[in-house]
N, C-alpha and C positions, 0 to 999 in steps of 0.2 A: 694431582689435585685439579690442574686446569681442565683436564679432559673430563673429569666428573661434572664441573660446572658447565662445560660445553654440552655435555650429554643432557644435564638437567634443563638447560636453556632450550635445547632443541626439542625435548619432550614437552615443555611448556608451550612451545610454539606450535608443535603439532596438535596438542589438546585444544588450543584456542582455535586453530585453523579448522579442525573437525568438528568443533563445538556447534550444536544446533540452537538456533532461535526459534521458539515456538510461539505462535501468535494465535489467539483466539478472539474472534470478532462476533459479537451478538448485537443485532439491531432489531428493535421492536417498535412498531408502529401501530397505535390503536386510535383511530379517529384523529383527534387533534393533539395526541400525546405521542412523543418520540423519545426513544431512549437508545443510546449507543454505549456499549461496554466493550473495551479492549483490554485483554490480558496478555502480557508479554513475560515469557519465562526463558532464561538462559543460564549460563554458568552451571550447567548440570543440575538445575533447579535451585541454586542458591540465590540467584538474582530474580526478583519478581516485581513487575510494575503493573498496576491496575489503573485504568483511566475510565472514569464513568461520566458520561456526557448526557444528562438528562435535558433534552431539548424538545421542543422549540416553543418559544413564546413569540408570536409575531406581533410587532407594533403596527397597528392599522394606520397610524399617521404617516410613518415614512416607509413602511413595508420592510423594516429592518427585523433582525432576528436576535433575540436575547438567548446566549448560550452559557450555561453553567457547567464548569468542568471540575471534576473531583479526581485528583491523582493520588494513588496510594502506593508506597514503597514500603520496604522493610524498615527504613529509617524514619520516615515522616509521612505526613498527609498534607496535601496542598488543595486549596479550593479557590477558583477564580471565576469571575463573571466577565463576559465581553459581549459587545454588541456587533453583529455582522450585518452589514447593509450592502446595497447594490454596488456602491462605489468601492467598498472593500473587496468584493468579488472580481470587479473589473481590474482593480489595481493588482491584486494577486495574479490574475490571468496575464497581465502585461509583464510582471516580473518573471513568471514561469516561461513565457514566450521569449523574453530577452536571454534568459539563461539557456534555453534549448538552441537558440541561434548561435551561442557561443561554443557549443560542443559539437565537434565533428563526429559523424556516425553514432549519434546518440541512440537512435532507434534499434540498431543491431545489437549494441551493447545491453540495453535494457531487456530486449527480448531474449537474449542468451541467458541473462541473469534469471529472468522470470521462468525459463524452462527448468531451472534448478529449485523452484519453489514447489514443494510437494503438499498438495492439498489432501488432508486426510479425512476431512468431513465437510460436507456442504449440504445444508438443508434449508429450503426456502419455501415457505408456506404462506399463502395469501388467502384472505377471506374478503370477498367483495360483494356488496349488495347495492341495488338502486331501487327507488320506488317502483319503477316500471320493470316487469318480468322480462320483456323482450330486450330492453336495454341492458339488463343484468346478463342476459345470455350473450349479447354482443360483446360487452365489456370483458366477460370472462373469457371468451374466445381470443380476444385481442391480448389479454394478460397472458394466456398460454403461449401465444405466438412470440411475445416479447421475451418471456422466460426461456422458451426453447432456443431462440436466437442468441440470447445472452450466454446461456450455458455452453452452446456450441462454439462461440468466440472464446470463452474462457478455457475450454478444453484444448483449443489450439495453442493457447498462450502458456498456461500452467500445466504441471504434471499432476493429474488426479490419481491418487492411490485407490480411491473408491469412487464409484459412480455417483454423481450429484443427484440429490433427491429434491424434487420441487412439484408443487401442486398448487392449483387454484380452486377454492371452494366457493360456489355461488350461494348467496343468500337473496331469496327472491322477495320482492315487495317490502323491502326494508333497507333504508340507507345505512350502510355499514362499510367500514374499511379497517382492515387489519393485516399487517405483514410481520412475519417472524423470520429473520435470517440468521443462521448460525454457520460460521466458517472457521475451520481450524486448519492451519498450515505451518510449515516449518522450512527452514533453509539453513545451510551451514555458513559460518562466519567467513570461511575461506572464500566462498563464492561471492559474498558481499564485498570483501576486501578487493578481490580481483576485479569486480565491476567498478568500484570506486577508483581504483588505480587507473583503469582504462579511461574512465571519464576525465580524470585529471590530466592524463597524457594527451587526450584529444581536445582539451580545452584551448580555445584560441586566445592568443595574447600571452600576458606575463606568466600565468601558471603553466602553460604549455611550455614556454621558454625555459622553465626550471629544469627540464629534463633534456634540453639540447646540449650537446657536447660543444665546448669552445671550438672556435674555427680552426686553431692550430692542432686540434685533436680530432677533428671530424673527417679527416681524409684528404684527398687530393682536391685542389682548387682548379680553377679554369686555367691559371697560368701553368700549373703543373702538368695539365693534360695536353697542353700545346707543345709542338715539336719544333 
C-alpha cells in the first residue's frame, strides 16, 4: 500500500513539474486609449486567470496615471483602481534595484530560465501618421528600426517557435497613432521552480544561510587541515 502512495505522489510531482503555464498578452493603443489584457492558463486548462487593464487616464495636474484593473478567475471577479505617479515609479525602481543587489548571479539565472520560454505567436502592428508627409516617412523608418532591433534582441533571449510578425503602416497628412501587439508564450512549472530555487540559494543574507550546512557538518576546518 505504501508503494502505491509513493507511486501516486511521484506521478503527481511529475505532472506538476512538466505542467505548462500558457500566457497570452494583448496590448492595444489607439491615440489616447490604451488597453492591456493578460490571460493565464495552467493546470491542464483547469485554472484560468484573466486580467484586463483598461488604461490610461493621465492627470494633467500631477502627471500621474489612473489605472483600472479587472481580474477574472473561475471563482470570482475583482476590480480595483490605483493611481501611478512619478514617485511610485521611482520607488518601485529602487526596490527592484535593492533586490537585484541581494542576489548573486541573477542575470545568468534569469537568462537561462528565459531560454525555456517558448513564444508561439508574436504579432506587432503599428499605424503611424503625422500632419507632414515627410515627417511621417521619417517616423515610419525610425519605427521600423526600433521594431527590428527589439525583435532581434528578443530572439536572442527567448525561444521562438514561429517567426515574429511586425509591420509599420504609414498614414500621410493625418495625425494618427495605433499599436496592436499580441504575444502568446508558455513555459513549464519545473523550469520556474528551478529558477526560483537558484535565486533563493544565491540570495545574500538570511535566506541564503538557510541552505548552508552547520559548521560541524560542513567538512574540515582550518584546525583540521593543519598538521
